[in-house]
N, C-alpha and C positions, 0 to 999 in steps of 0.2 A: 537439531538444535532447538532447545527449549526457548519459548518466546521471551520469557523474562531474562534469561541469559543473553539472548540476542539484543534486547533493549538496553541492558547494561553495557554490552560491548559497543553499542552505538554511542553512548555517552562517552566512553573512554576514547573512541575514535575521534569524536568531535573535539574532545579536550586535546588529544595528541595533534590534531590538525590546527589548533589555535582558534577554534570556533567557540569554545567555552572557557571561561575563567576557571581557576581551580575551585573557587568558592561555589560557583554555579554547578560545576561537575560534581562536587561533593554533595551538594543539595539534591541533585537529581539521582545520584546513586543511593543515597539514603532513602529517598522516596521509592526507589525500586527494591528496597528490602535489605540493602547492605548496611551493616553496622558502620558507624563513622570511622573507627580505626581501620577496618578492612577496606573501606572506600579510599581512605587516605593512602594505604599501602598500594592499592591498585594504581592510583594516579602517580605515586612516586616511582613506580616501576616503568612508567611510560617514557621517562627521560625527556619530558616536555614541561614547560612552565604554563602552557595553555595561553589563553588570550590575556591581554593586558587588563588588569582589574579595573582600570579607569576608563577603558575604551567602551564606547557605546556599541551595542549589538547592531549589526547592519544586515540587510538582505540585498540580494542582487536585483537591480532594476533591469528589466528586459522587455523587449518587444515581443509580444505573443500574437498568434493568429487571432484576428477579430472573431468574436462570437456573436452571431446574429440572434441566437436563442439564449435567453437568460434563465438560469436555473432558479427554481423557487423552493422554499421550505415546505415539506409536506409531513404528515404523520399518518401512520397506519398501525393496525394491530399486529403485534409480534407474539411469539410463543409465551412470553411472560409479562406482557404489558405493551404500552404504546412505544413505537419506534419512530424516531425522527430521521429525516433524510433530505438530501438535495435531489431535486428531480427536474429534468429538462427533456423536452421531446420535440421533434419536428412534427409537422402536420400529418405526414404519412411515413412513419418510421420503417426503415428497411430491416431493422433488427433492434435488439435491446441489449444494454450493457450494464452489469452490476459493477460499480466502481468501488474499490476498497481503499480507504484513506491510509495515510502514514501513521506513525506513532504519535503525531501531534493532534490526531483527531480530525473531525470534520471542519477543517479550516476553510476560509474563503477560496483558497486555491482549488478545492475540490468542487465547489460550485462552478468555478470557471472550467474545470475539466469536463464536468457534466454538460455545460453549455456548449463547449467545443465539440463534444461528441454529437450533440443534437444538431448543431450546425452542419456536421458531416453526415447527417441522415440517420443517426441512431438515438433512440430513447436511452437515457442514462439515469441511473439511480445510485446515489452514494449514501449508504446507511450510516448513521452516526452510531458507532459501536459503543458509545458511552451513553446511550439513551437511558439505560437503567439507572445511571448516576445523575440524571438530569440534563444530559447533553454536554457536548464539548464546551459550548459557550457559557455553561454554568460554572466552569472552573476559573477562579480568580487567579490562580497560580498556574501558568502554562506548564511549568516543570512537573506538575502533579499528573498531567495527562498520561504520559507513558507509563507511570507507575500504576494508574488505574486500569489501563489496558492490560498491563502485565499481570494484574491481580485477577482479572476477569477469567472465569473458567472457559477453557477452549470449547466445551460443549455449548455454552451460551453464545459465544461469538459465532460459531458455525451455524447454530440455529437461527440467530438473528439475520445472518447473510442468506440463509435459505428462505426466510420470510421475505427478504428483499426480492428474491427470485419469484416468490409467489406474487408479490405486488407488481412486479414487472409483467408477469404473465397476465395478470388481471387487467393491467392498463394497456398492454400491447398484445392482444391475443393473436395467435397464428404466426408469430415471427420467432426466429431463433434468438437464443439468449447466450451472451458471453459474460465472462468475468475478467476484470482487469484491476490489478492492485499494485501498490508501490511500497517498497521497503517492508514495514510491518504488514501492509496490505498485500504485498506480493507473497509474503509467508502465508497469509490467510487464504489466498487463492490456491496455493499448494494444499493447504489443509482442507479446503472444500473438495478438492479432487481426492484427497486421502480419505475423506468421509464418505466417499462413494456417491457424491451428488451426480445423478445421471442426466440432469436436464441441460447442462451446459454444452453448447455446440462448439465453443471455443474458450480458451483461457489464456490470459497474458499476464504472467507474474513478472513485474519489474524488480530486479535485484532483491528478491526475497528468498530466504533460506527454506528449503523443503524440510518437512519433518523427518526425523530419524526413522529408518526402516519404512519408508512410505510405500503404500500399496494403492495404486491408481486404477486397479482393475475394475472398479465399479463405475468408472467414468467413461464417457465417449468423446470427450472434448479434444479438439485439435489444439495443441499447446504451442504457443510462441513464447519461449522463455528468454527474457532480455536481461543481460548482465552488463556491468561496467568493468572495463579492463583493469582499472586500478583498485577495484573493490575486492581485495584479496580475502577479506574476512568472509563475505558471502560466497565468493567464488569457490571456497573450499567445499561447499555443499553441492556444487554443480555436477560432479561425476555421479554422486548418488542419485540426484534428481533424474539425470539422464538414464541411469540404469533402471530406475523405477518406471520411467516412461516406456523404455524398451520392453520391460517385463510385462507391462499392461498392453503392449501392441498398439499404443496410441500414435496417431499422426503428430509429429512434433518438429520443431525447428528451434535451435539454440543460437541466439545472436548475441555476440559480445562486441561492445563498442570500445575499441582500444583508446587509451589515453584519457579516459574520462573517469569521474569518481561516482561513488554511490550517490543516489538522488540527483543524477544529472538532468532528469526530466522536469524537476520542480523549478519553475521560473521565479519563485519567490525565495529560493534558497541560495546559499553561497557556493554550492557546487554545480549550479546550473550550467549546462553547455548547450548553447542555442543550436549549433549544427547537429549534434547528436540527437537532441530532443526532437528537432524537426524531422530528421531521417527516421527516428524510431516511431514517431506518430504516423508517418506515411506508411511504414511497414505494418503497423497495427491496423490501420484502415484497410490495407490490402489483404491482411489476414482475415479480418471480419468480412470483407466483401466476398472472400472465397468460401468461408466456412459458416457464416452466420446469415448473411443476406439471402 
């Protein structure tokens, strides 16, 4: 599944679920490269009116595990210029985790995720994959962020994440490194494996589509692939991902949380499910304890 197509499908799904108005969905699809008439036809085929045009957008308020370690903004040299990132670490990290953000970029949520991992004993680095465009925070229109990510060459995105691994290895020498990503970030974790990145001890893609005809033979990562039961769009790619894992003879486990939706882990979003997110995080830590620490 091409990433730009995946990002467009996310907009359509959000519209169908009543999370976006028709006006906002059209705006986002045009930013993702669809002509306005084509975007309108796609939305008309959904059989949904979307959210109320007069309704204010809301996010779910949730209680999350406290983080004793607060992530900071750092910068470091990348393959084509300076990269920005959120970074958090305990005093003596047991391992290191490359965190890959969703299609909304490096939002405050991913500073919290990095801090939570550090509180759990793992150094965590979340690279802003829009560093070349001035960083996520430079966008005055949040709707433009997915389009900018979709327009970025895959080679650049993978190289920036590999530079993040370089930075983690420099900051936490001698420990294992894992990668964990969500939605678009989950897809990027799969792409790191497909690129033959050999340094990852473990990988945890959350509800991200694997690339077509993936080849993970260059990786040695133990993979915990997490899916949402109601996420039929991404789940269509699950059999191919598992076949690629088997073909590469990688250690893996596939975990599907029934009855929850895409993006159930993000406690700032409308699809957050506290029980599933809590269980998934415990499973991730157990995976890292086994294959990274």
